[in-house]
C-alpha positions in Angstrom: 13.5 -16.3 6.2 11.8 -18.5 3.7 10.0 -18.6 0.4 6.6 -18.2 1.9 7.7 -15.0 3.7 9.2 -13.7 0.5 6.0 -14.4 -1.4 4.0 -12.7 1.4 6.1 -9.6 1.2 6.0 -9.5 -2.6 2.2 -9.7 -2.5 2.0 -6.9 0.1 4.2 -4.7 -2.1 2.0 -5.5 -5.1 -1.1 -4.5 -3.3 0.6 -1.3 -2.1 1.6 -0.5 -5.7 -2.0 -1.1 -6.7 -3.2 1.5 -4.2 -0.6 4.0 -5.4 -1.7 3.4 -9.0 -5.3 3.8 -8.1 -4.7 7.0 -6.3 -2.9 8.4 -9.3 -5.8 7.5 -11.5 -8.2 9.1 -9.1 -6.1 12.2 -9.1 -6.5 12.4 -12.9 -10.2 11.9 -12.6 -10.3 14.8 -10.0 -8.5 17.1 -12.5 -11.0 16.2 -15.2 -14.0 16.6 -13.0 -12.7 19.9 -11.5 -12.9 21.5 -14.9 -16.6 20.7 -15.0 -17.8 21.2 -11.4 -15.8 21.2 -8.2 -18.7 19.5 -6.4 -18.1 16.3 -8.5 -14.4 16.4 -7.9 -14.5 16.7 -4.1 -15.7 13.1 -3.3 -13.2 11.6 -5.8 -10.4 13.7 -4.2 -11.4 12.3 -0.8 -11.4 8.8 -2.3 -7.9 9.4 -3.7 -6.6 10.7 -0.3 -8.1 7.6 1.4 -6.5 5.3 -1.1 -3.1 7.0 -0.6 -3.6 6.7 3.2 -4.2 2.9 2.7 -1.0 2.6 0.7 0.9 4.4 3.4 -0.6 2.3 6.1 0.1 -1.0 4.2 3.7 0.1 3.6 4.2 0.7 7.3 2.6 -2.6 8.2 4.8 -4.4 5.7 7.9 -2.7 7.1 6.8 -3.9 10.6 6.2 -7.4 9.3 9.7 -7.5 7.8 11.2 -6.2 11.1 9.4 -8.8 13.2 10.2 -11.6 10.8 13.9 -10.7 10.9 13.8 -10.7 14.7 12.0 -14.0 14.7 14.5 -15.5 12.3 17.4 -14.5 14.5 15.8 -15.7 17.7 15.2 -19.2 16.3 18.6 -19.5 14.8 17.5 -18.4 11.3 15.1 -21.3 10.8 13.0 -21.2 7.7 9.3 -20.9 8.6 
């Protein structure tokens, strides 16, 4: 499928991992804030949930990208693009 494609997919996986790591850090912040005042924790919790949602969406998009690229590779005789 090609070096460019492999680099694209690796970059997308790196960004997804960054979202997951950020969500975990935000979860830790929520735990710390909750002990002081739940009002401070709520917006950070929402941010963590949105970040996790972005990671899930990006993972689904990457999976679809992989599927389409495989289909395209087969339809053009496996040509490197």
